[in-house]
SEPASE-115821 format. One line per 5 residues: number of its first residue (from 1); their letters; for each residue x, y, z of C-alpha. Coordinates in steps of 0.001 Angstrom, whole numbers, plus 500000, padded with zeros to 6 digits. Layout:
BEGIN
NUM> A> X/Y/Z ~ ...
//
This chain:
BEGIN
1> MTDGT> 500056/500032/500121 ~ 501259/503301/499576 ~ 501867/506075/501869 ~ 499101/508006/501455 ~ 496469/504777/501692
6> WVTLI> 498348/504049/504940 ~ 497869/507975/507021 ~ 494132/507046/505836 ~ 493681/504478/507755 ~ 495320/505457/510416
11> SLGVT> 492941/509190/510196 ~ 490396/507213/510009 ~ 491427/504717/513388 ~ 492672/507819/515522 ~ 489068/509015/514542
16> FLFML> 486680/505852/515515 ~ 488904/505648/518537 ~ 488228/509987/519073 ~ 483981/508757/518513 ~ 484395/505499/521480
21> GVPVL> 485345/508542/523896 ~ 489737/508257/523641 ~ 490727/511048/525328 ~ 492808/513583/522532 ~ 496124/513738/523665
26> LVIGY> 495851/509705/523209 ~ 494620/509925/519883 ~ 497399/512582/518079 ~ 499726/510191/519829 ~ 498414/507459/518093
31> WVIGC> 498174/509675/514926 ~ 501397/510887/515416 ~ 503317/507905/516599 ~ 501574/505910/513308 ~ 502357/508691/510424
36> SFVLG> 506048/508488/512272 ~ 506466/505197/511177 ~ 504741/505652/507543 ~ 507422/508148/506429 ~ 509762/506381/508193
41> LTLDN> 510797/508828/511273 ~ 511825/507644/514403 ~ 510531/507612/517868 ~ 513791/508857/519066 ~ 513126/512275/516531
46> MGAEL> 509314/512016/518821 ~ 510623/512489/522038 ~ 513727/515108/520890 ~ 510793/517603/519448 ~ 508065/517046/521820
51> LNVFN> 511120/517994/524924 ~ 512026/520584/522213 ~ 508762/522574/522902 ~ 509223/523390/526338 ~ 513051/524075/526588
56> KGFAL> 511428/527312/523464 ~ 508281/527851/525249 ~ 508965/530157/528496 ~ 505654/531991/527245 ~ 504121/528654/528687
61> LAMPL> 505285/529363/532517 ~ 502218/531619/532214 ~ 499657/528440/531923 ~ 500317/526827/535007 ~ 500097/529927/537173
66> FILTG> 496909/531279/535009 ~ 495198/527549/535856 ~ 496590/527958/539693 ~ 495350/531507/539828 ~ 491248/530240/538804
71> DLINK> 491375/527333/541879 ~ 493114/529931/544047 ~ 490135/532470/543335 ~ 488107/529976/543742 ~ 488558/528227/547517
76> SGIAR> 488785/531958/548728 ~ 484992/532341/547842 ~ 486516/535684/545056 ~ 484533/533838/542918 ~ 481340/534097/544481
81> RLSDF> 481542/537713/545908 ~ 482485/538708/541796 ~ 479020/536479/541292 ~ 477301/538435/544207 ~ 477732/542001/542714
86> AYSCL> 476575/540602/539466 ~ 473437/539612/540784 ~ 472541/542851/542193 ~ 473245/545012/539575 ~ 471724/542972/537613
91> GWIRG> 468133/541217/539243 ~ 465886/543872/539114 ~ 465752/542066/534664 ~ 464017/539784/533622 ~ 466464/536812/533420
96> GLAMA> 468285/539099/535518 ~ 470415/535533/538125 ~ 470294/533991/534628 ~ 472644/537291/533343 ~ 474160/537934/536397
101> SLGAC> 475725/534212/535527 ~ 476815/535395/532419 ~ 478323/538450/534064 ~ 480405/536635/536238 ~ 481914/534322/533786
106> GLFAA> 482912/537805/532432 ~ 485227/538817/535863 ~ 485753/534922/537078 ~ 487140/534979/533089 ~ 489716/537653/533931
111> ISGSN> 490933/536385/536531 ~ 491311/532669/535249 ~ 491624/532758/531435 ~ 490588/529910/531602 ~ 487343/528264/529604
116> SATTA> 486316/524959/531740 ~ 487496/526666/535540 ~ 485200/529470/534492 ~ 482141/527099/533340 ~ 482855/524558/536098
121> TIGSM> 483512/527657/539099 ~ 480122/529251/538341 ~ 478390/526491/537374 ~ 478760/524902/540393 ~ 477549/527537/541898
126> LHPEM> 474948/529419/540178 ~ 473468/526405/538319 ~ 471768/525778/541586 ~ 470299/529050/542217 ~ 468770/529136/538786
131> VKGGY> 466704/526671/539133 ~ 464895/527145/542817 ~ 464616/530929/541437 ~ 462243/529377/538805 ~ 464855/528930/535537
136> DERFS> 464439/525971/533192 ~ 467323/523519/534290 ~ 468735/523033/531119 ~ 468405/526883/530067 ~ 470618/527275/533523
141> AATAA> 473777/524569/533020 ~ 473750/526146/529153 ~ 473532/528976/530365 ~ 477350/528065/532291 ~ 478467/526638/528797
146> AGGTV> 477558/529582/527307 ~ 479139/531584/529482 ~ 482699/529497/529787 ~ 483269/530519/526393 ~ 484523/534025/527210
151> GIIIP> 487536/532240/529326 ~ 490034/532147/526765 ~ 489053/535788/525879 ~ 488854/537587/528218 ~ 492187/538231/529438
156> PSIIF> 494219/537125/530727 ~ 493973/533834/528825 ~ 495652/530948/528422 ~ 494729/529880/524715 ~ 496472/533322/524210
161> IVYGF> 499504/532964/525654 ~ 500073/529597/523284 ~ 499223/531713/519993 ~ 501541/534258/521207 ~ 504584/531536/521199
166> LMNLP> 503235/529832/518505 ~ 503035/533688/516346 ~ 506078/534639/518259 ~ 503211/537693/518700 ~ 503579/540467/522426
171> ISELF> 501284/538981/524442 ~ 500902/540993/526524 ~ 499252/542914/523428 ~ 497492/539969/522324 ~ 495941/540123/526061
176> VAGIL> 495057/544041/525612 ~ 493065/542722/522366 ~ 491016/540822/523773 ~ 488922/543413/525577 ~ 486471/544584/523771
181> PGALM> 485695/541609/522179 ~ 485460/539242/525527 ~ 482804/542203/527009 ~ 480690/542272/523157 ~ 480780/537840/523151
186> VFGMQ> 479013/539180/527557 ~ 477083/541457/526232 ~ 475848/539733/523741 ~ 475146/536478/525566 ~ 473548/538520/528395
191> FACWI> 471524/539978/525870 ~ 470348/536956/523913 ~ 469884/535558/527806 ~ 467135/538069/528376 ~ 464670/537599/525406
196> ICRIN> 464577/534038/526121 ~ 464072/534870/529542 ~ 461328/537310/528995 ~ 459409/534866/526315 ~ 459539/532244/528593
201> GWGHL> 459096/534181/532038 ~ 461944/533120/533837 ~ 463492/534528/536664 ~ 462140/536516/540231 ~ 462950/539707/540353
206> IPLQL> 464681/541477/542868 ~ 465016/545781/543697 ~ 467596/547564/542339 ~ 469133/549315/545737 ~ 471876/551451/545575
211> NRVLK> 472600/549801/549180 ~ 472907/546320/547894 ~ 474555/547122/544971 ~ 477442/548480/547008 ~ 477756/546062/550129
216> TAFGA> 478120/543371/547446 ~ 480722/545491/545435 ~ 482461/546002/548961 ~ 482606/541778/549333 ~ 483508/541585/545993
221> WLGFF> 487013/543913/546523 ~ 489543/541596/546614 ~ 488321/540212/543066 ~ 487632/544288/541472 ~ 491223/544349/542587
226> AIGLV> 493465/541459/540984 ~ 491356/541996/537964 ~ 492905/545780/538168 ~ 495953/544448/539208 ~ 496693/541842/536155
231> LWGIY> 494946/544529/533276 ~ 496960/546941/534677 ~ 500511/545004/534831 ~ 499819/543647/531317 ~ 498914/547315/529610
236> TGKFS> 500809/549060/530994 ~ 504181/547061/530624 ~ 505210/546774/534518 ~ 504551/543004/533912 ~ 505075/539914/532125
241> PTEAA> 502470/537600/531464 ~ 504100/535441/533300 ~ 505726/537975/536123 ~ 501203/538936/536132 ~ 500497/535956/536851
246> GVTVG> 503219/535014/539374 ~ 501981/538264/541230 ~ 498363/537133/540592 ~ 499013/533823/541842 ~ 500713/535203/545066
251> FCVIA> 497381/537934/545914 ~ 495438/535290/545925 ~ 497291/533366/548137 ~ 497572/536150/550700 ~ 493747/536761/549887
256> GLVSY> 492718/533311/551024 ~ 494757/532835/553995 ~ 494041/536143/555679 ~ 489902/535409/554543 ~ 489825/532438/556309
261> PINRL> 489950/533288/560618 ~ 488494/536573/559418 ~ 485493/534276/557836 ~ 486080/531936/561172 ~ 485916/534960/563676
266> MGARG> 481962/536276/561351 ~ 480991/532944/561148 ~ 480098/533420/557886 ~ 477338/531420/556121 ~ 478317/530327/553150
271> DVSPT> 474657/529062/552046 ~ 472712/531892/551771 ~ 471167/533500/548704 ~ 472878/536833/547641 ~ 470038/538716/548367
276> DKSFA> 469839/537483/552748 ~ 472704/538024/553046 ~ 473841/540133/555008 ~ 476604/543224/554976 ~ 478990/541561/557430
281> EMMVV> 478428/537842/555301 ~ 479401/539920/552223 ~ 482418/541142/554122 ~ 483917/537365/554413 ~ 485580/535316/552460
286> EGFTI> 485603/531687/552211 ~ 489837/530733/552364 ~ 491968/528247/552544 ~ 494357/527958/554821 ~ 497743/526212/554758
291> PEIPS> 498061/522754/554511 ~ 495447/523228/551878 ~ 497424/524829/549558 ~ 499063/522085/548566 ~ 495806/519826/547464
296> IVIRS> 494766/523011/545428 ~ 498478/522909/543553 ~ 498034/519252/542548 ~ 494276/519950/541164 ~ 496762/523014/538809
301> AQITG> 498894/520276/538372 ~ 496610/517484/537097 ~ 495129/519690/535338 ~ 498874/521489/532973 ~ 499202/518022/533314
306> ILAPL> 496913/517377/530583 ~ 497601/520769/528912 ~ 501185/520751/528396 ~ 501687/517389/527238 ~ 498726/517649/524387
311> IAISV> 500499/520970/522633 ~ 503540/519645/522770 ~ 502470/516660/520475 ~ 499967/518638/518142 ~ 503170/520396/517483
316> VMQQI> 504758/517381/516144 ~ 501536/516931/513942 ~ 501733/520097/512897 ~ 505111/518916/511409 ~ 503767/515937/509965
321> LSLLG> 500885/517642/508139 ~ 503581/519424/506989 ~ 505464/516346/505698 ~ 502853/515115/504548 ~ 502405/517827/502282
326> AQQTI> 498378/519006/504624 ~ 499373/522588/505688 ~ 499936/523141/501824 ~ 496908/521930/500589 ~ 494617/523701/502810
331> GDFVT> 497198/526958/502119 ~ 496525/526696/499094 ~ 492725/526250/498895 ~ 492246/529563/501501 ~ 494636/531609/499529
336> SMGGY> 492415/530948/496334 ~ 490117/532112/497275 ~ 491082/535912/496688 ~ 491713/538493/498560 ~ 490655/540109/501896
341> YAVLF> 487384/540145/502814 ~ 487485/536105/500957 ~ 490573/534982/502630 ~ 489233/535567/505935 ~ 485533/534777/505669
346> TSMVI> 486911/530979/504412 ~ 489073/531433/507433 ~ 486469/531800/509900 ~ 484855/528758/508444 ~ 486921/526127/508930
351> VFFSG> 487770/527388/512507 ~ 484750/527129/512740 ~ 483551/523402/512089 ~ 487401/522730/513071 ~ 486078/523483/516423
356> MVLES> 483363/521214/516496 ~ 485315/518338/515989 ~ 488453/519269/517932 ~ 489415/520717/521281 ~ 490614/525073/521493
361> LPVTI> 494048/524390/521818 ~ 494637/521776/519115 ~ 492536/523511/516601 ~ 494768/526621/517537 ~ 498663/524753/517251
366> ILAPI> 497654/523027/513615 ~ 495613/525605/512223 ~ 496390/528692/513239 ~ 500308/528570/511406 ~ 499161/528095/508307
371> LAPIA> 495934/530572/508466 ~ 497371/532734/510066 ~ 500400/534176/507227 ~ 497285/534150/504294 ~ 495933/536603/506666
376> VSVGV> 498871/539209/506863 ~ 499676/538563/503117 ~ 496264/539950/502405 ~ 496559/543189/504959 ~ 495466/541658/507828
381> DPIHF> 495820/542956/511341 ~ 497783/539383/513068 ~ 496966/540871/516399 ~ 493602/541615/514790 ~ 493049/538164/513616
386> SVIFL> 494441/536581/516353 ~ 491099/537705/518413 ~ 489198/536646/515138 ~ 490871/533322/515267 ~ 490249/532704/518780
391> VGASI> 486938/533703/518908 ~ 486389/531419/516558 ~ 488224/528292/518292 ~ 486165/529493/521916 ~ 482701/528628/520156
396> GFITP> 483588/525399/519964 ~ 482889/525180/522696 ~ 479611/524990/523055 ~ 478691/523676/519509 ~ 478581/519916/519021
401> PYGLN> 479329/516296/518488 ~ 482452/518430/520775 ~ 481575/521151/522856 ~ 483968/520516/526210 ~ 482462/523177/527836
406> LYVAS> 478617/521522/527457 ~ 480487/518314/529043 ~ 481984/520461/531722 ~ 478535/521771/532516 ~ 476610/518774/532249
411> GVTGV> 479408/517518/534659 ~ 478806/520627/537878 ~ 475442/520355/537298 ~ 474275/516763/536531 ~ 471896/517040/533463
416> PYFRL> 472566/515177/530790 ~ 474873/516485/527635 ~ 472496/516179/524853 ~ 469295/517577/526173 ~ 471659/521396/527083
421> LRYTV> 471647/521519/523220 ~ 468996/523148/522579 ~ 469334/526026/524942 ~ 472992/527045/523047 ~ 471638/528038/520264
426> PYLAA> 469715/531251/520910 ~ 474047/531838/522541 ~ 475623/530515/519421 ~ 473432/533119/517248 ~ 475027/536086/519363
431> LLSVW> 478312/534633/519141 ~ 478944/534361/515847 ~ 477164/537664/515306 ~ 479955/539014/517606 ~ 482272/537124/516146
436> ILVSL> 481330/538314/512376 ~ 481404/542339/514142 ~ 484552/541985/515298 ~ 485802/540141/512039 ~ 484472/543543/509729
441> VPDLA> 485358/546464/512580 ~ 489475/546241/513605 ~ 488825/548657/515458 ~ 487550/546625/518316 ~ 490926/544486/518630
446> LILLP> 493631/547327/518014 ~ 492396/549983/519031 ~ 493289/549965/522894 ~ 496547/548663/521591 ~ 499138/551269/523758
451> NN> 500676/551818/520022 ~ 497831/552394/518776
//
């Protein structure tokens, strides 16, 4: 048999494994090993390339730190206080609690940089409250899944770090470019949420009270400080992304340790709804003790242990695809589309359909080096294209059959995966609308850049 036939058989085999639920890392790994034998590459070569990825990846050091940040802010109670603040601001609107959960996702993402952490944290906290408040449980779970999509767009962002590493772009500028598009994604989903809740009459309304807003804002001051610290440091150039991640981890550790004795002293209750909490209860957070820190670090390390090998093996996969001519074929196809808008929208279609079957990380590692140079060659700003590319990749988190956030939301809420799909449609429409708007208006990504 020819090499092409062998590669086709191997590809069909790993596709079958993927459909059976084999982890993506193993699927890509089997494909890489099989194709390496077909092309006559040694396993020594693959091992050397895997090691080389991390030897050159200083920027990737920020990834485990931001993952740890997400776990720390959840354990310290900062995420809960941010959710309370969002609800106090939006609870007077029909669907206010659901809209608040989307706003809380945006605030959480501004510290953690992870889509799955955002979905899991906000979903586990607010899904029970939404169900108690008269929302359909499927809609509530779908809201958490959709809200998590902003986790990789609003800075800091783990996937922006990977993109900047691959394409040799300044990660700090990528972070800044994601601020407005990420905010638009939140507002777009909140608008869709408001329409659906008005149609169905979901949600109990609470009066808008200035004292409640001020109390919850004061209770969430640690979260606001953490967000401001990250954005200020990156925007002004005081921190590199890796340094910003380290500083944020240090702040969250101190906040959690200091908050724990206050929590014990004041007897805060974690089971009180946002509308019933007293001022004293708003002032405190759950916190943690020094002996608990290793377990938090281990949890974050487990997630890093999943992502880091996937980055490395996907880089090797990209090299094999190049040897097979796949990159050249895709590049020629996109280039043949013509000018600026044809290339841009063809690239968006490729990213969208790839996101339906792959996680954002392999989509980025495999397709960004192919599509980005072509887009730049027809006049698309590289920073602008990075935002377009990654907003499209983030939409893949709620598009079946993969839809990682749907699996995460299903896991933390207990709502079966397929029962979520119907209620993701309005959010999907909102995100697609924002995506098209961002692609047509470059200033939405570029206007905040310091040199713009």
